[in-house]
C-alpha positions as a printed Julia matrix, in Angstrom:
176×3 Matrix{Float64}:
  26.26   -8.69  -12.6
  27.19   -5.93  -10.16
  24.08   -3.93  -11.11
  21.88   -6.99  -10.58
  23.35   -7.5    -7.1
  22.64   -3.88   -6.21
  19.05   -4.24   -7.35
  18.63   -7.37   -5.29
  20.14   -5.69   -2.24
  17.93   -2.63   -2.63
  14.8    -4.74   -3.1
  15.71   -6.88   -0.07
  16.29   -3.84    2.13
  13.01   -2.26    1.07
  11.16   -5.53    1.71
  12.69   -5.6     5.19
  11.73   -1.95    5.77
   8.19   -2.51    4.47
   7.76   -5.61    6.59
   9.04   -3.8     9.67
   6.51   -1.03    9.02
   3.75   -3.61    8.76
   4.8    -5.26   12.01
   4.42   -1.91   13.77
   0.68   -2.16   13.07
   0.33   -4.59   15.93
   2.42   -2.49   18.29
   1.15    1.04   17.7
  -2.56    1.56   18.37
  -4.53    3.04   15.47
  -1.74    2.23   12.97
  -3.95   -0.15   10.99
  -4.23    2.23    8.06
  -0.88    4.03    8.39
   1.4     1.0     8.25
   0.28   -0.22    4.8
   0.84    3.31    3.46
   4.36    3.42    4.89
   5.11   -0.01    3.46
   3.86    1.22    0.07
   6.23    4.19    0.22
   9.09    1.73    0.83
   8.38    0.31   -2.63
   9.18    3.6    -4.39
  12.98    3.18   -4.54
  12.5    -0.31   -5.94
  10.12    1.04   -8.58
  12.51    3.8    -9.63
  15.71    1.73   -9.6
  14.52   -1.74  -10.56
  11.23   -1.43  -12.44
   7.75   -2.84  -12.16
   8.57   -6.56  -12.03
  10.96   -6.15   -9.11
   8.49   -3.88   -7.35
   5.67   -6.37   -7.73
   7.96   -9.1    -6.38
   8.86   -6.87   -3.41
   5.15   -6.13   -2.85
   4.37   -9.86   -2.88
   7.16  -10.53   -0.38
   5.97   -7.79    2.0
   2.37   -8.95    1.68
   3.26  -12.59    2.35
   5.5   -11.77    5.3
   2.89   -9.4     6.73
   0.12  -11.97    6.47
   2.31  -14.53    8.22
   3.97  -12.37   10.88
   1.86   -9.3    11.58
  -0.41   -9.42   14.62
  -2.74   -6.9    12.93
  -4.36   -9.01   10.22
  -6.61   -6.17    9.06
  -3.54   -4.07    8.28
  -1.84   -7.01    6.56
  -4.93   -7.68    4.45
  -5.17   -4.01    3.53
  -1.59   -4.11    2.25
  -2.22   -7.39    0.45
  -5.18   -5.84   -1.37
  -3.72   -2.37   -2.02
   0.06   -2.61   -1.7
   0.53   -2.85   -5.46
  -0.9     0.68   -5.85
   2.47    2.47   -6.31
   3.08    0.35   -9.42
  -0.46    0.87  -10.71
  -0.25    4.61  -10.03
   2.44    5.02  -12.67
   0.08    3.57  -15.28
  -2.99    5.48  -14.1
  -1.05    8.76  -14.14
  -0.6     8.34  -17.91
  -4.36    8.8   -18.47
  -4.74   12.22  -20.11
  -8.06   13.21  -18.5
  -7.66   14.39  -14.9
 -11.24   13.4   -14.05
 -10.75    9.9   -15.49
  -7.47    9.54  -13.55
  -9.23   10.51  -10.33
 -12.13    8.13  -10.96
  -9.72    5.32  -11.84
  -7.77    5.77   -8.62
 -10.91    5.81   -6.5
 -12.36    2.83   -8.38
  -9.2     0.79   -7.75
  -9.31    1.67   -4.06
 -13.04    1.01   -3.62
 -12.95   -2.28   -5.53
  -9.92   -3.52   -3.59
 -11.37   -2.46   -0.23
 -14.73   -4.02   -1.13
 -13.07   -7.28   -2.21
 -11.11   -7.31    1.04
 -14.28   -6.85    3.1
 -16.03   -9.64    1.17
 -13.09  -11.94    1.85
 -13.0   -10.99    5.53
 -16.75  -11.43    5.91
 -17.59  -14.51    3.85
 -14.37  -16.51    3.47
 -12.15  -15.8     6.47
 -15.06  -15.17    8.84
 -13.07  -12.65   10.91
 -15.84  -11.71   13.31
 -13.89   -9.03   15.2
 -13.43   -6.96   12.03
 -16.95   -7.63   10.79
 -18.44   -6.62   14.13
 -16.36   -3.44   14.23
 -17.93   -2.24   10.99
 -21.38   -3.62   11.85
 -21.51   -1.4    14.94
 -21.31    1.72   12.78
 -24.49    3.55   11.92
 -25.34    4.01    8.26
 -24.27    7.66    8.43
 -21.08    6.65   10.23
 -20.31    4.08    7.56
 -20.87    6.63    4.77
 -18.56    9.11    6.51
 -15.98    6.32    6.98
 -16.06    5.42    3.27
 -15.8     9.08    2.24
 -12.88    9.63    4.61
 -11.2     6.47    3.33
 -11.51    7.76   -0.24
 -10.13   11.15    0.77
  -7.26    9.41    2.55
  -6.57    7.44   -0.63
  -6.26   10.68   -2.6
  -3.92   12.13    0.04
  -1.86    8.91   -0.14
  -1.74    9.2    -3.91
  -0.38   12.73   -3.58
   2.1    11.57   -0.92
   3.44    8.94   -3.31
   3.98   11.59   -5.97
   5.81   13.9    -3.56
   7.9    11.08   -2.1
   8.88    9.95   -5.62
  10.13   13.44   -6.43
  12.03   13.66   -3.13
  13.62   10.27   -3.77
  14.66   11.09   -7.34
  15.93   14.61   -6.62
  17.4    14.3    -3.12
  18.17   10.69   -2.23
  18.96    9.04   -5.55
  21.97   11.27   -6.36
  23.54   10.2    -3.04
  23.19    6.5    -3.91
  25.67    4.79   -6.18
  23.38    3.14   -8.73
């Protein structure tokens, strides 16, 4: 029972931290893409200590709270469509072929980002976001997509490094 209470407390604290990070998206200019990444990093302790089910529940809580409370809806939607990635990463990293792992990670990102844009464009009709991307030239849009994919790979590496830091440095100081 005591272990279950600790898991619940950890998950609750990380949901609060992730939600706070998402709320900063509306306060800090240009944080639209940074805040979902920070909220994803907040899921790492839950993943290590509590497992996938708890982490997915924490992801769902952060996504729901962000969609309801965050003034930056683009950031909230980005987390809603990609916030589960730390859980998925553990499965993708088991693929033996490095090239297939890389392609899988990029495919997940591109499919999720594409689905998000389809939702924004055709279902939610969020004209401000649609117009922002419509103003880009074709070359600008290609560069944006390439930079987004590169950023995804950097984020993937960040998650790996932050997992190691958590397990080696922070976890021994916690009483789990």
